[in-house]
N, C-alpha and C positions, 0 to 999 in steps of 0.2 A: 884563441888569438895569442899572439906573443904579449909579454909584459909591458911594452912601450903602447900597446892599445888596450890595457886590461882596465877600462872603466866602462861605467854603464850609463845610460841616458839618465836613469833615475838619479844616480849620483850628482848630476849637474844640474838639477832643477834649482832655480834662483829660490833663495830664501823669500819666505812671504813678506817679511819686514825689511827687504834688501833697501829700496830706497836710493834714488839716483844720488843723493846728496851723501850716501855711506859710501860709494864707491872709491872715493880718494883714500878713505881710512879704514878700509875692509882689511881684515886679517890676511896677511900673506901667507896663509895656511894653504899647502899645495893639496889640490883636490884631484888631479889626474896627472898622469904622466905619459902624454902622447909622444910620438916620434919628434913633434915640432917643438917640444921643451915642456917643463913643467908649468902646470897651469893653476893659478892662485884663485881664491875667492874673488880677488879684486880684479883679475882678468875676466871672470866671469861675469861680474857685476858691470864691467864696462862695454862688453858684449850687449847686454841687454840694454844698458843704457842708451847706446847708439841705435838700436832698434826701436825703442821708446820715443825718442827723440824725433826720429823720422815718421813715426805714425801720427804725430799731432801737426808737425810742421809742414808736411807734405799736403794734406788738404788746405791748409792754410795758404799754403803758396797758390794753390789752385784758385783759391776764391780772390786773392790779389791780383793774379794773372788776368782776372775777368772783370773785377769790380774797383781796382785801383783807380784813383781818379788821376794819377799823373803816370806818364810813360815809364818814368823811373821805378815806381812801385809796381807796375805791371811787368818790367823787365825784372826786377826783383823777385816776384812771385815765380816767373818762370825759371829763374836760376834755383829758386829753392826747390821747386818740383823735380828739375832734372838732376840736381846733386843729391837730394835725398832718394831718387830713384837708384842711382848708380851705387850710392853707399849702401843702401839696403840690400842691394843684390850681393855686394861684398859680405855684408854683416851676415846675412842667411847662408852664404857658403861657409864663412868660417864656423859658425855655429853647427851647421850640420856636420864639418869633419871633426869638430871637437865635442860633438855630442851634447851640445848646450840648448836647454829648452829656452824659447824665445816666446814673447808676449804676441797678442794680436790686437792688443789695444794699448794706447799710451796710459800713463798713471792719472788718477783723479784729478791731479793738480793740473796735468797738460790737459786734460779734458776741459779743465775748466778755462784755461786759455782759448782752446779752441771754440767753446760757448759762447764765451764773451765776444770775440772777434765775429762770430756768426751773426750776433745781434746788432753790431755796428756798420755804419756805412759813412760815405763821404770822407772829409779829411780826418775824423775821429777813427775811423777804421784804419786810413793809411798810417796815422802817427803812433796808434796803439800797435799795430803790427810791426812797424819798423822798430819801436822801442823794446816790444816782448822778445822779439826774435833775436835782437841786439844782446838782450840780458842773457837770454837762455843759451845762447851760442857761447858767450863770454864763459858762462858757468862751465860748459861742455869742453870749451878749449882747456881749461885750468885741469880737468880730468884727464884729457887727453895727453897733456904733457906728463902728468903723473905716472900715468901707465906706460907710455911710452919710454920712460926713463927707468922703468923698474921691471916691466915684464920680461920672463925669460923664455916666452912663448914666440916664435917666429910669426905664426898667422896672427896673432893678437897684435904684435910689433907693426905688420903690413896694414892691418884693418886702422891701427891708431895713425899710421902715415895717411892713409887715404882720408880718414875723418879729419885729420888736421887741415889738408888742404880744402876739404868741403865746407868746414866751418868757417875758416879764414874767407872763402869765398862768399859765403852767406852773409858774415858780419860786413864785408866790404860792399855787398849789393844793399843791404838795408841803410847803411851809412852814406850810399850815393844817394839816397832819395833827400837827404837834408832835413829829415823828419824825426830823426832818433832824438829823444829826451834823454841826454846822457846823464843827468843827475839821477832821473828816475830808473834807468837801466842799470847804472852802476850800484846804485842802491839795492837793487833786487838781486844783482849779480853777487854782491858781497855780504849781505845780510842772510840770516836765517830764515827760511820760510815760515818758520813757527807753525808747521802742521804736524800733525802725528804721521809715524812711518808709514802708516797705510795709504795716506793720501799721496806719497811721494814714489809708491810702488806699483807698477803696472801690473794688472792682474793677469795670471796665468792663462794661457791659451787653453780652450776647451778641446778635451781629446775627440779626435775624430772629426774634427771641424777643418774646414779648408783654411789653409794659411794665406793671410792676407799679403799680398805682393805689391809694392809700389811701383807701379809700371811707368818706364820713361815716356815723355811727351812724344807725340807724333802728330806732325802737322797742326800744331798748337792745341790739340786735344790731348788731356791726360786724365787718367782715371786710376783708381785703386781697384784692381781686379783679383778675386781670390782664386787660388790654385791649389792643389794637394802639395804639401811639401814633406 
């Protein structure tokens, strides 16, 4: 293959200690030079972060659409599911074209968010969902802005544009529930998580296993189904 595509899948495996929080400060070292423009470590980290965010938020949205106690919460859940499914498809497409390995599970921290919400019900679930989604999407919005303003890769720019629209939609959806604890959300958004890097890093996918696909909702029934990617 020509020089424009002279990179290998192995060279683009994300570091074991990447961590979503590291994306905005990742070195600008160029790791590949595809035809769509130079690809940096920060670009790769961003693509992984988008995938990881959807992997925890999508099932939480499913639960909200079913067990939310208000119409606004259930509607927000449906928006999370639809938006995450669409963004995940774009993310997997970009990753495939750029040779970026994607995780099939969210980070341990994100798994903790989902586990906590799984145990909750009623108003507590509604409020915790709205506040957690608002905080995590606020963090991701900052990362998107950083990547969009610095990347030289056209595919990453396009993914950042779609991620920006999706995240703003999700923020608006949970804010419309009237249940966001803004003090808590902003504190979570702006403070360091105080966790080791391994807890902020999604585990790598298992070789040979089906890739998890976040399927779009159909007739109000949504599910995550595996397919070979």
